N, C-alpha and C positions, 0 to 999 in steps of 0.2 A: 181562779182569776189571777192570783198573784203569780203562779207558775207561768201562765200564758204571757203576762207582761214581761216577766224575766226572760222567757224564751225569745220574745220579740226584740228586747233590748240586746240580747246576745248576738242576734243576727245582724245588727248594725255595725258598720265599720267605724273607725275613729273619725273619718271624714264626715260621716252622717251626723255625728253627735257634736253639736256646737257648744252648748253651755249647760251645765248643771249647777243650779244654785238655789238654795231654799226649797228644794224638792220640786223645782220646775225644770223641765227639760225642753230645750229649743232644738228643733231639727232643721237642717238645711239640706234640701234635695238638690242634686246636681243633674239638671236636665240635659238633654242632648243638644240644646241650643247653646252654642259657644258664646261666652261672654255674659251669660245669665245664670242666676241661681234662683231657687224658690225658698222663701223664708216662711216658716209656719208661725203665725201670730200666737203669742202666749199672753197670759193675764198681765195687765198693766203695760203692754206694748202700745206705743203710739207711733204714728208716722214719723214724728220728729225723732223719737228714740231709735227707731229702726234706721232712719237716715244717718244718724250719728254713728250707729254701730258699723255700718258699711261704708262710712266716709262719703256719703252723698250730700252735696252742699245744700240741696233744696228738697224738702220733704214732698213738695208738689210733684216732683219727678216720679216718685213711687206711685202716687195717685194716678198720674197720667199713664204709667206703664200697666196699670191694673184697672181696666174699664169697669169692673164690677164694683169699684168703690164709688159711692155716691159723692158727687162733686159738691153737693150742698152741705152735707153733714160731715164728710170725710171720715165716716165711721168704719172701723175695722173690727172684726170679731175674733175672739180667741178660737184657734183651731183652723182658721182659713189660711190659705197659701197665697203669698204675694210674690210676683216676679220682681227680681232685683237685678238691675244691670250692673255688672262689675267691670 
């Protein structure tokens, strides 16, 4: 399993790897949609933290761009992908 993970990480370009800290890896996919990226939620991510990371003034924008997020709980889960307008 360790070799499989190592091989998968080697296939990534520097643009795919956003942050490595404390053993956590955050990936950013670059979709074909111009002006948008996808962010993979990591442990301890919140909509507010993600908004700050990308310079988005209001975390509710991220919620509105991602209709799968429940507007009552605003809950996001580790591993899910969020659309971010840049």
